[in-house]
KEKE-3310 file (N, C-alpha, C; in steps of 0.2 Angstrom, whole numbers, plus 5000, padded with zeros to 4 digits):
npx = (5004:5003:5009:5011:5007:4993:4997:4997:4991:5005:5019:5029:5023:5020:5035:5036:5028:5033:5045:5040:5039:5035:5031:5023:5009:4999:4989:4989:4983:4977:4987:4990:4980:4981:4993:4990:4981:4988:4996:4998:4989:4998:5009:5022:5025:5034:5036:5042:5040:5039:5043:5042:5032:5015:5009:4995:4995:5005:4997:4985:4991:4994:4981:4977:4984:4979:4966:4969:4971:4982:4991:4998:5012:5025:5034:5046:5057:5068:5084:5097:5107:5108:5096:5092:5079:5067:5072:5064:5049:5049:5039:5033:5022:5007:4999:4983:4986:4983:4976:4986:5001:5018:5030:5046:5063:5072:5081:5098:5108:5120:5136:5145:5150:5151:5153:5146:5133:5134:5125:5121:5133:5134:5124:5127:5138:5133:5133:5122:5104:5093:5086:5091:5084:5075:5069:5063:5057:5059:5058:5047:5038:5026:5018:5005:5000)
npy = (4993:5012:5025:5038:5053:5060:5069:5085:5101:5110:5121:5110:5100:5107:5109:5094:5092:5101:5094:5082:5069:5056:5047:5032:5022:5010:5012:5026:5032:5046:5054:5053:5058:5071:5076:5076:5087:5097:5099:5103:5096:5085:5084:5076:5061:5052:5037:5029:5012:4997:4982:4974:4972:4964:4957:4962:4974:4982:4981:4991:5001:5006:5007:5016:5027:5028:5033:5045:5053:5052:5044:5028:5025:5019:5005:5000:4987:4985:4978:4973:4963:4954:4941:4941:4945:4960:4974:4987:4995:5006:5019:5029:5041:5052:5064:5066:5057:5047:5030:5013:5005:5004:4990:4992:4986:4977:4986:4983:4984:4980:4973:4964:4961:4976:4983:4992:4990:4992:5003:5008:5016:5024:5031:5035:5043:5052:5052:5046:5045:5036:5022:5026:5036:5052:5052:5045:5029:5027:5032:5047:5051:5058:5065:5065:5052)
npz = (5000:4997:5005:5004:5002:4990:4973:4973:4966:4963:4965:4962:4957:4945:4940:4939:4928:4918:4916:4910:4915:4926:4940:4946:4956:4953:4963:4963:4954:4953:4951:4938:4932:4937:4933:4920:4918:4918:4907:4890:4875:4866:4873:4878:4888:4902:4908:4922:4927:4939:4935:4945:4952:4950:4934:4933:4939:4931:4920:4925:4929:4915:4911:4919:4914:4901:4903:4910:4898:4894:4881:4880:4871:4867:4874:4884:4890:4902:4906:4917:4913:4896:4895:4909:4922:4918:4925:4926:4917:4904:4899:4887:4884:4877:4879:4874:4863:4849:4849:4850:4852:4853:4856:4859:4856:4870:4882:4885:4901:4905:4897:4902:4917:4925:4914:4900:4890:4872:4869:4879:4884:4874:4877:4890:4888:4880:4867:4860:4860:4869:4864:4850:4846:4845:4857:4873:4876:4860:4844:4841:4828:4825:4836:4838:4837)
capx = (5000:5006:5005:5013:5001:4994:5000:4992:4993:5009:5027:5032:5019:5022:5041:5037:5024:5037:5050:5035:5042:5029:5032:5015:5010:4992:4985:4989:4979:4975:4993:4992:4975:4981:4999:4988:4977:4993:5000:4995:4989:5003:5015:5026:5026:5038:5032:5046:5036:5044:5039:5043:5025:5011:5006:4990:4997:5006:4991:4981:4994:4994:4973:4976:4987:4974:4958:4970:4971:4989:4990:5005:5013:5031:5034:5054:5058:5076:5088:5103:5110:5103:5093:5089:5072:5067:5070:5061:5047:5049:5033:5032:5014:5007:4992:4978:4988:4978:4977:4992:5006:5024:5036:5054:5067:5075:5087:5103:5111:5127:5136:5147:5151:5154:5154:5141:5133:5136:5119:5121:5139:5133:5119:5131:5144:5132:5134:5117:5099:5090:5082:5094:5080:5075:5065:5063:5060:5059:5057:5039:5037:5022:5015:4996:5000)
capy = (4998:5018:5030:5045:5059:5061:5074:5091:5106:5114:5121:5103:5095:5110:5107:5088:5092:5103:5088:5077:5064:5054:5040:5031:5017:5007:5014:5033:5033:5052:5057:5054:5064:5078:5078:5077:5092:5103:5097:5103:5091:5082:5082:5068:5060:5046:5034:5022:5006:4992:4976:4966:4972:4957:4960:4966:4981:4985:4983:4993:5008:5007:5009:5023:5034:5030:5035:5052:5055:5050:5038:5025:5025:5015:5003:4996:4984:4986:4971:4973:4960:4949:4935:4943:4947:4964:4978:4992:4996:5012:5020:5035:5042:5056:5068:5067:5053:5040:5023:5011:5006:4999:4989:4993:4980:4979:4989:4980:4988:4978:4966:4960:4964:4985:4985:4995:4987:4998:5007:5012:5017:5029:5037:5038:5045:5058:5051:5045:5044:5029:5020:5028:5042:5059:5052:5037:5022:5026:5041:5048:5055:5061:5066:5063:5044)
capz = (5000:4995:5010:5003:5001:4983:4972:4972:4960:4966:4961:4962:4952:4939:4938:4934:4922:4915:4915:4908:4921:4932:4944:4949:4957:4952:4967:4962:4946:4953:4950:4932:4930:4940:4928:4912:4918:4920:4902:4884:4869:4862:4877:4881:4896:4902:4916:4924:4931:4940:4934:4950:4953:4946:4928:4933:4943:4925:4916:4929:4926:4908:4910:4923:4909:4896:4909:4910:4892:4893:4878:4881:4863:4866:4880:4884:4896:4904:4910:4917:4908:4893:4901:4915:4921:4918:4931:4924:4910:4902:4895:4883:4883:4872:4880:4869:4857:4845:4852:4846:4856:4851:4860:4859:4859:4877:4884:4892:4902:4903:4891:4907:4924:4925:4906:4899:4884:4867:4867:4887:4884:4868:4879:4895:4884:4876:4860:4858:4865:4871:4857:4845:4842:4849:4862:4874:4873:4853:4842:4839:4821:4825:4844:4839:4833)
cpx = (5005:5003:5007:5007:4999:4995:4995:4996:4999:5015:5029:5029:5020:5029:5040:5033:5030:5042:5047:5039:5036:5032:5026:5014:5001:4988:4985:4988:4978:4982:4992:4987:4979:4990:4995:4984:4982:4995:4995:4994:4995:5010:5017:5028:5029:5037:5039:5040:5041:5040:5037:5035:5022:5010:5001:4991:5001:5000:4987:4985:4993:4986:4972:4979:4982:4968:4961:4970:4979:4991:4997:5005:5019:5031:5041:5056:5067:5078:5094:5107:5105:5101:5091:5083:5073:5068:5066:5058:5047:5043:5034:5026:5013:4999:4988:4981:4983:4980:4983:4998:5012:5028:5042:5057:5070:5081:5092:5107:5119:5128:5141:5149:5155:5156:5148:5140:5133:5131:5119:5127:5137:5129:5122:5134:5141:5131:5126:5111:5097:5086:5085:5090:5080:5072:5066:5058:5060:5058:5049:5040:5032:5018:5008:4996:4993)
cpy = (5006:5023:5035:5048:5059:5068:5080:5097:5111:5116:5116:5100:5100:5109:5100:5088:5094:5100:5082:5070:5062:5047:5039:5025:5015:5011:5021:5035:5042:5056:5057:5058:5070:5080:5080:5084:5097:5103:5100:5097:5090:5082:5077:5068:5054:5044:5028:5016:5001:4986:4970:4965:4965:4962:4964:4973:4985:4986:4989:5003:5011:5012:5015:5029:5033:5035:5043:5056:5055:5043:5034:5022:5019:5012:5000:4994:4985:4982:4974:4969:4956:4942:4936:4945:4954:4970:4984:4991:5004:5012:5027:5035:5049:5059:5068:5061:5049:5034:5020:5012:5001:4997:4989:4987:4983:4982:4986:4985:4987:4973:4962:4964:4970:4985:4986:4992:4994:5003:5012:5016:5022:5035:5039:5044:5053:5058:5049:5045:5039:5028:5021:5034:5048:5058:5045:5034:5022:5034:5040:5054:5061:5060:5063:5056:5041)
cpz = (5000:5000:5010:5001:4993:4980:4971:4967:4965:4962:4959:4958:4945:4936:4934:4930:4916:4911:4910:4910:4925:4935:4948:4950:4954:4955:4967:4957:4947:4951:4942:4929:4931:4935:4921:4912:4917:4912:4894:4879:4867:4866:4880:4887:4897:4910:4917:4927:4933:4940:4941:4952:4950:4940:4927:4934:4935:4919:4919:4927:4920:4908:4915:4918:4905:4899:4908:4905:4890:4889:4876:4872:4862:4875:4879:4890:4897:4907:4912:4915:4903:4896:4906:4915:4921:4923:4930:4918:4910:4896:4893:4882:4881:4877:4875:4861:4855:4848:4847:4851:4853:4856:4857:4860:4864:4877:4889:4893:4903:4899:4895:4914:4924:4920:4903:4893:4879:4868:4874:4886:4880:4872:4885:4892:4880:4868:4855:4862:4867:4865:4851:4842:4848:4856:4866:4877:4865:4851:4839:4833:4823:4831:4843:4835:4836)
residu = (MET:ASN:THR:ALA:ALA:PRO:LEU:GLU:HIS:THR:GLU:THR:MET:MET:GLU:LEU:ALA:ALA:CYS:GLY:SER:LEU:GLU:MET:ASN:ALA:ASP:ARG:ALA:GLY:ASP:ALA:ARG:ALA:ILE:ALA:GLU:LEU:LEU:PRO:THR:GLY:THR:LYS:VAL:TYR:VAL:ASN:HIS:LEU:PRO:ARG:ASN:ALA:LEU:ALA:GLU:THR:LEU:ARG:SER:LEU:VAL:ALA:LEU:ARG:ALA:ALA:GLY:LEU:GLU:PRO:LYS:ARG:LEU:ARG:TRP:VAL:HIS:SER:PHE:ALA:GLY:ASP:GLU:ALA:LEU:LEU:LEU:LEU:VAL:GLU:ALA:VAL:LYS:GLY:GLY:ARG:THR:GLY:VAL:GLU:VAL:ALA:PRO:PRO:LEU:VAL:ILE:TYR:ARG:ALA:ALA:LYS:GLU:TYR:SER:ALA:GLU:VAL:ALA:ALA:ILE:VAL:GLY:GLY:ILE:ALA:ARG:PRO:GLY:GLY:GLY:ALA:THR:LEU:PRO:GLY:THR:VAL:ALA:ASN:ASP:ARG:GLN)
# end
């Protein structure tokens, strides 16, 4: 159970909205609605979801985003090593976006102990953006997809 107080329209909330970043639980769907109210149509929002929770919670979180008008567009699982369970699910959503979601290839952080994969090394080095495109977890050519 999440005991933190729900987000309210505060300066911090405005800063989160400006950054386009949201951390939420399935039981905090009001957070998605509150963020969505602050954003203009077409704004991208990035949600980090911990998949260690049941699949049902992951689906509830995606449904909560849609109900708030934040349409999930790209999903990308993040793994420490190839073959390991996913640590994180990255979700790119667009306020007012059309339905349809793409599952991007998984992001693997390490190829060996303490050695980044080529993609992560490029991201950390500032050479590339995650997913090789302009946004995380993939490239969005048209925000209203």
